Every structure is written in structure tokens, then in C-alpha cells.
N, C-alpha and C positions, 0 to 999 in steps of 0.2 A: 520824785519826778514822775510825771505822766508819760506814758508810752502809747503813741497813737499811730496806727497804720492807715495811711490815706490812699484813696483811689485817685489816679490821675486819668488823663484822657484815654489811655489804653484800655480802660474798663469797657468802653463801647466796642472795641475791637475784639474783646474776649466774650462777647455775647454769642450764644445764649447762656453760657455757663455762669455769667455774672448777672443774669437777670435776677437771681435769687440769693446772691451772696456778695459780700465785698471781694475784691481781687485776692486779698490775703487769706481768704478761706478756701481757695483752690488747693487741691492736693496734688503734689508732685513729689515723687520719691515715696517715702513712707509717711511723711507728715504733711500737714497743711503748711502753707507759707507762714501763717501766724505762729504755729507751734515751733517752727524752726527758730524764729526770732525770740520767742518767749523763753525757750530752753537755753539759748545762748546768752541772752541778756538777763535771764533770771528775773524777769518782770512780766506782769500780766498786761496784755495789750487791750486797747479799745479801738474803735473804728471811726474814721471820718469817711462816710460813703454817701450813696444816694439818699435823698430825703425819705423815700418810701421804705428804705431798708433800715433807717436809723433807729426806729423803735426796737427792732429785734437785735440789731448790732449797734449798741449804744456807744457814745463817745464819753469819756471821762477826762475832764480838764483839771489839771493840777496847777500849782503855782508856777512850776517850770515844766515844759513839755518837750519831749523829743518826738518829732513827727518823722516817720519813715515811709517811703514809697512801698505800698503793699505788693507791687509786682516784682520787687527786687529780691533775689535769693541771697541769703547772708553768707559771708565768709569772714574769717578772723581779721584780715587786713581791713576790710570795709567796716566792720564793727568798731575796730580801734579808731578809725577816722571819725566815725559818727559819734562815738562817745566823747571825742575830744572837742566837739562843737560847743561853744559857749552861747548863751542867749543872744539872739539876733543874727547868728551865723547859719549858713546853709551850705550844702554840698550838692554838686551836680556832676553829671556825666554827659557832656555835650548839651543837648537841649532837654535832658531829662533831669528833673529835680529829684534827688535821692533822699535828702533828709534836711530837716530844719529844727533848730533849737530855739524855743521862744518862751518868754515869761509873760506874754500877753494873754488876756482872757479870751480873745477871739482872734481868728486868723483865717486867711484865704489862701489856700495853697495854689490857687490859680493866678495869684498876683504876680505879674511879670517881673516886678522889681526883685522878688525872691530869687528868681533864676539869674537875673542880671548881676546881682551882687554875690552870688554863691561862688565858693571855691571849686575849682575843677578837680575831680578825683582822677588820679593818674592810673589807677589799677583797672583791671577788667571787671565788668559788671554783667552778671547773668540775670535776665528778666523773663518773666512770663507775661509777654505782651501780645501774644497771639495764641489761639487755642492749640495749635499744633506744637507749640513750644512745650506743652505739658508732656506729650509722649517723646518729643525729641530730646528733652533734657532729663527724662525720667531716670536714665541709667546713672548719670553723674549724681543725681539727687538721692537715689537709693543708696549709693556708696557713701555719700556725705552723711545722710541720716543714720545709716547703719553704724558708722564710726561714732556719731554723737550719742546714739541710744545705747550702744554696747560697751563703750569705753569703761574699763575697770570693773566690768560685770562678768559673772560666770553664766554660761549658757546652761539651760536644762538639757536633758539627754533625749536622743531619739531611740525608738525601738530598734532592736537588733535585726528586725525584718526589713528595715529601710536600707536601700542601696544609696550610699553617699559618695560623691566625688568632691574632694577638697573640703572635708568637713570642718576645717579650721575657719572657713569663710561662711559658716552657717551659724546663726544664732537662734535659739529656741526659747521663747518665753514660757513661763509656767502655764500649765493647763492645755498645752498643745496636744492634739491627738492624731494618730495616724499609723498605719501599718502597710507594709508591702507596696511602697512607692519608690521612685528614683528621683533624687535631686542632684544636680551638677552645678557646682559653684565655680567652675573653672573660668567662666566668662564674667563673673561678678558675684557679689555677696547675695546671700539668701536670708531673709528675715521672716521668721514664723511667729506671729503675734500671739498674745495671750488668748487662751481658749479657742484658738483656731483649729482647723482640721483639714487634713489631706487624706482623701479616700484611696482605696486600693487601686493599683494599676496606673496611677498618674505618673507622668514624666515631666520634670520641670527643669529648665535651665535658667541660671541667674543672668543678670541681676533680677531679683524677684522679691516682692514684699507681699506677705499675706497678713493683713492687719487683724486686729482683735475680733474674735467671734466670726471670722470669715471662713468659708468652706470651699475647698476644691473637690469637685464631684469625681466619681469613679472614672478611670481611664482617660483623664484629661491630658492634653498636650499643651504645655505653656512655654513659650519662648520669651526670654527677657529682652529688653527691660520692661517688666510688667508689674503693676500694682493692683492687688485686689483689696479694695477698701473695706473698712469695718462693716460687719454684718452683711457682707455680700456673698453671693454664690457664683462659682465659676466652673464651667464645664466645656467640653469640646476642645477646639483649637484656638488659642489666643496668642497673639504676638505683639509685643511693644504697645501695650494698651494700659489705660488707667480707668478702673471703676472707682468712682469717688467714694461711695459708701451706700449701704442699704439697697444695692442694686443686684439684679440677678441675670446672669447668662448661664443658666444651669444645665443646658443641653448641648447636643452636638451642633456643629456649625462653626464658621470661622469669624473671628473678630481680630482685626489687625490695624495698627497705627490709628488707634481710636481713643476717644475720651468720652466716658459715659458719666452723666451726672448722678445725683442721688435719687433713690426711689424709682429707678427705671427697671423695666423687665423686657428681656429679649426672648421671644417665643422660640420653641424648639426648631432647630435647623435654620435659624436666622444666620445670614452671611452678609459680610460687607466686602466689597472690592477695595483693595488699597493700592492698586497699580492699574493705570490705563493700558488698554491693548496696544496703543501706539507708543507707550513708554514716555510720553511727554509730561511736562510739569502739571501738577494738579492745581486746579483752581477751586476755591470754596467761597461760599457766601460770606460777605462782609457787611455787617449791619450799618455802620456809619456811612459807608460808600453806597449802599443800596444796590450792590451788584457783586458778581463773582470776581475774586481777585486771586492773583498768583500766590502760591505758597512758597515757591522755590524748592518744592519737594517732589520727588518722583513717587514716594510712598506716602499716601495720606488717605485714611479711611473714613470713619464716622465720628462726628461730634454731636452729642445728644444732650439736651438740657434736662433739668430735673422733672421727675414725674411723667416722663414720656414712656410709651409702651409700643411694642410691635407684636403682631400675631405670628403663628407658625409659618416657617418657610419664607419669611420676609427677606427680600434681596435689596441691599443698599448699594448704590453705585459709588464709584470712587469719589471721595471728597464730599459726602453728603452731610448737610447740617440740618438737624432737627431741633426745633424750639422746645419750650417747656410745655408740658401737659398736652402732648400730641398722642393720638392713638392711631397706629398705622397697621393696615391689614390688607389682604387681597393679593392676587397674582400680579406679576410684573414688577418693574422697578418704580418706586415712588420718585417724585422729583428730587433733584439734588438739594433743594431747599424746601423744607417742610415747616411752615409757620407754626407758631405756638397756638394752642387751643384749636387744633384741627383734628378731623376724624375722617379716615378713609385711606386711599392709597393711589396706585397708578391710574385707576379708573376715575379718580376725582376726589376732591376734599370738600368737606362741609365743616361748619363751625361746631366746635365742641363747647357747648354752653358752660359757663363757669360754675353754675350750680351743680351740674352733672359731674364736671371735672373734680370739684371739691368733694363731692360724695365719694368718688373713687379714691381720692387721696386719703380720706378718712378710713375707708375700709382697708386699704393697703397698709397704712401706718398702724392701725389697730391690731393687725396680725402680729406686729412686732412689739406690741405693748406701748406704743407711743401715740399720743393724742395730738391732732393738728391744732396748733395754737391760734388764738385770735389774731396775732400779728401775722402768722402765715396766711390766714384767710385774707387779711387786708392786702398783703403783698400780691397774692394771686389775683385778687380783684383788680388791683392797680395794673398788673401785667396784662390782663385781658383787654383793658382799655388801651394801654400803651402799644400793644402789638396788633391792634385792629387794622392798621394800614397795610400790614403784610398779608392779611387774609383778603383784603379788598383787592390786592394786586393779582391774586389767583383767579378772581372772578372776572377780570377784565380780559 
């Protein structure tokens, strides 16, 4: 059987995070959504996504295929219902198509007849259909992934110099390093990934996930639920945030209620506001609507797409959205919506030409021993054209 994770219309609501990946490649908790499904179904997934992403994230079609909505977070009851689908049958929750089983060689998940004929799922469904859902649901997903990854396994040991509260809720993978820090798992589990490190003087409250090869710098203060993705560096003060992977917030400054994509860098003393002075509901930029929309949240900080950077002492206002490959610097608060491929800050933005942007990507990735692929080049070239309308908006 083929196992395919598909993007539905919420993909556009998740921009800029989904400019560069299918929805199921978003990280929430310890794992990406794809990894959650693969580990539970014990099957390798492929993707049905945007045409310009399909070369990098290929689809594999078998004689019989189970298609699952890539925004949906798995649980055992839902998995049982999905595995019970026979070819030609589908499952929905209201107007959201959850899964389809088919033995056809081609399929259109936007076909309205699929939803009309689907069986209604009676249980509750958790979805990542808005960017802020990533940090809002991060606590429950750290707990769920923690149970999945550690079930029946024995944790490695911490140094005797580490101060631990409720150590039975802490799991340490092999290769972890760290001395003279404090972790408190009374508010949720703590997962310390393979070859990760916590430096001296750091104080961390769960739920917390430090993924493989990630580092917490000296004297950091981290409040859960927070995830530091693979090969990322975290420092200063962080609260309820997710760094997807290969990104750095290595210095002092505050990051709260935020989602940072891959290959981002926050300069020293970068801060984001996560609460408005008048305590009202936060609005953030929504791409399909082309305007700022209510989040329903009082706390909402920064959403930043892949390969974006900011200089020292950058200040982000409450509910700021930064596109992909933006370079922000200078005094004052930049706009609450910073389009992709822009260069500048509060004083004004200019176009960050794609050839220059790709040169920077190559240098950044080379430092980690990774080469920018030809498919990545094509993706960013496409995105430069696709996002042109947002840069034109700033010039008017």
C-alpha cells in the first residue's frame, strides 16, 4: 500500500512556513507531522503537494493508496478509523477531508464528491491549519512524541552536576553532553536528543524538546512548551516557541510564542513582543486573505519563513510575519508583515535579488556541510516570482 500525505487548502493559511515544504513537513512537538505518521503506521510517506515542490517532495503511487491530510495530527483512534478504510472510501471531519483510500492511478483530493461521500469521523481532530497552532499545540505534541519515542526504552544518564526536578519525565539520548544546568520536568516532559548539548548555567522548564545536534548556550532561560530543532542553537530567553531546524538564536534577547523556519539567524539582542500593550487580540498577516486577521490569541509573537535573517538588536512587534529569504536590520520596529526577498527594516525595504539571496544560502549551508540542491534553487527562483506582488504592495 502507498501512503501519501496531501496538502489541502489550509496550506495557504500556513504561509510563509509552507512556501518551502509540504504541510506535513512542519515540526510540532519533537517530530515533523510526517514522522509522527510514519512511526505510527510503520510506513514511509510521500507527498501530494504544490507543483513547484513536487520534485523535491515526490509522490509515490502504489496499486492501493491511503491518502492522509498532512495537517492532521495522529492519534490511535483516528489511525484505527483510517486503516479501516477500503478502496473508494473516505473520512471527513465536517468540511475537512481527513483520509481517502483508493486503488486509482490518479486522484484529485479537491474533488467535492470525495467530501460529500465521506464518512463523518466522530472523534476530535487536532490540526495544524494556522501558523500559531504550531506553538499553541506544541505542549501536547511534545508529550505525545515523548511517549512514542521513549516507550520501552531506557534513558541515558545525566551528569551528577545537573540539577533535575522530576527526572522520571526526562529522557536522554546517547551522545548528549552537559554540565551544571537545571531542568524542571514538573510542567511537562523533557527530551534531550542525540548528540545535543546544554551549556552551563542554563535553566529549562518542560515541556521541552532539544533535537539531535542542537545546542542550548550558556545561561539560557527556556520556558516550555519549546522545541529547539535539529542543528539549531538557542540562547537568551525563550518561551513557547519552535525553531524548526538549522536555525540560530544564540544570544541574549527574548523570543516568545514564535515559530522560526529553517536556516534562520536572529542577531544578538533580537527581541519580539508577544503581547500588545492594550492586551487585545493579536492579528497577523494572512496570505490568502491579503490582510491582517484575528488569531483569537492574546499572546502571539513572530512567524519567520526559511532562510530569513535579522541583525543585532532587531525589535519585532507583536504578531509579526516575515517571509522567506528576508534580511532585516536597522533601528526601530520593521513592519508587522515583511515580504519575502526583501532587505532593510523600519526605514524602508528594498528587493533582495534572488542571485544574491541564493549566494547567501549557499554560504550558510556550506558551514554545516550541506550543499544547496538544484531543486532548492528552482524552488526559491519560483518563490521570488510568486511573492513579487507583496513587494509591489510596499512600494505603493
